[in-house]
Kinemage of the C-alpha trace (Angstrom):
@kinemage 1
@onewidth
@group {chain A} dominant
@subgroup {mainchain}
@vectorlist {calphas} color= white
{ca met a 1} P -32.035 19.573 -126.520
{ca gly a 2} L -31.094 21.744 -129.346
{ca gly a 3} L -34.690 21.900 -130.842
{ca gln a 4} L -35.901 25.059 -132.444
{ca ala a 5} L -38.780 26.917 -130.955
{ca arg a 6} L -41.434 27.431 -133.779
{ca met a 7} L -43.251 30.828 -133.631
{ca ile a 8} L -46.948 30.540 -134.121
{ca glu a 9} L -48.194 33.167 -136.562
{ca arg a 10} L -51.058 35.237 -135.486
{ca pro a 11} L -53.591 34.522 -138.264
{ca asp a 12} L -54.752 37.415 -140.481
{ca pro a 13} L -58.572 37.193 -140.994
{ca ala a 14} L -57.982 38.695 -144.444
{ca asp a 15} L -56.226 35.288 -145.303
{ca tyr a 16} L -59.578 33.443 -145.032
{ca ser a 17} L -62.574 33.543 -147.247
{ca ile a 18} L -65.798 31.519 -148.005
{ca ala a 19} L -66.968 29.983 -151.161
{ca val a 20} L -70.647 28.890 -151.590
{ca arg a 21} L -71.145 25.898 -153.881
{ca leu a 22} L -74.062 24.287 -155.509
{ca asn a 23} L -74.188 20.493 -154.955
{ca arg a 24} L -75.647 17.933 -157.170
{ca lys a 25} L -76.676 15.599 -154.264
{ca pro a 26} L -78.789 16.247 -152.452
{ca arg a 27} L -80.378 17.874 -155.572
{ca asn a 28} L -79.949 21.732 -155.672
{ca ser a 29} L -78.373 22.052 -152.307
{ca trp a 30} L -75.772 24.676 -151.190
{ca arg a 31} L -72.807 24.404 -148.951
{ca trp a 32} L -70.152 26.801 -147.759
{ca glu a 33} L -66.401 26.193 -147.581
{ca ile a 34} L -63.630 28.242 -145.853
{ca tyr a 35} L -60.386 28.589 -147.752
{ca arg a 36} L -57.113 30.063 -146.851
{ca ala a 37} L -55.459 32.301 -149.358
{ca gly a 38} L -53.313 30.340 -151.767
{ca lys a 39} L -54.766 27.066 -150.794
{ca ser a 40} L -57.010 24.946 -153.036
{ca ile a 41} L -58.330 22.652 -150.334
{ca pro a 42} L -60.948 24.055 -147.901
{ca val a 43} L -59.917 24.242 -144.199
{ca glu a 44} L -63.469 23.666 -143.227
{ca arg a 45} L -66.761 23.010 -144.927
{ca ser a 46} L -70.489 22.723 -143.866
{ca leu a 47} L -71.994 19.499 -143.045
{ca glu a 48} L -75.433 20.988 -143.447
{ca his a 49} L -77.008 21.476 -146.892
{ca phe a 50} L -78.910 24.755 -147.525
{ca gln a 51} L -81.908 25.266 -149.761
{ca thr a 52} L -80.646 28.593 -151.135
{ca met a 53} L -77.416 30.357 -151.906
{ca ala a 54} L -78.372 33.134 -149.532
{ca glu a 55} L -78.862 30.839 -146.524
{ca ala a 56} L -75.591 29.040 -147.231
{ca thr a 57} L -73.735 32.532 -147.478
{ca arg a 58} L -75.225 33.698 -144.232
{ca ala a 59} L -74.178 30.601 -142.397
{ca gly a 60} L -70.845 30.557 -144.088
{ca lys a 61} L -69.979 34.091 -143.047
{ca ala a 62} L -70.979 33.325 -139.414
{ca ala a 63} L -68.863 30.070 -139.520
{ca leu a 64} L -65.793 32.171 -140.907
{ca gln a 65} L -66.134 34.613 -138.169
{ca arg a 66} L -66.182 31.926 -135.616
{ca phe a 67} L -63.282 30.151 -137.193
{ca val a 68} L -61.126 33.241 -137.312
{ca glu a 69} L -61.992 34.151 -133.745
{ca leu a 70} L -61.068 30.666 -132.585
{ca arg a 71} L -57.713 30.856 -134.602
{ca leu a 72} L -57.003 34.308 -132.955
{ca thr a 73} L -57.775 32.852 -129.523
{ca ile a 74} L -55.411 29.886 -130.032
{ca ser a 75} L -52.563 31.884 -131.283
{ca thr a 76} L -52.545 34.371 -128.314
């Protein structure tokens, strides 16, 4: 039908990173967000609020690993 096949790029794990942010509400809570390089809107963020930055960072790193692994699985 003349349509062009679109190649799915294999994601590069280095294209993604986490940011940990302090929220105002609930008071003094932390959340993680996953960003793709060059984008200002997160591709995923935590629904859970964490009491410390360290807890949010640990959870964010684990979420980032799962996110990248899922993307790699989908693209293969």
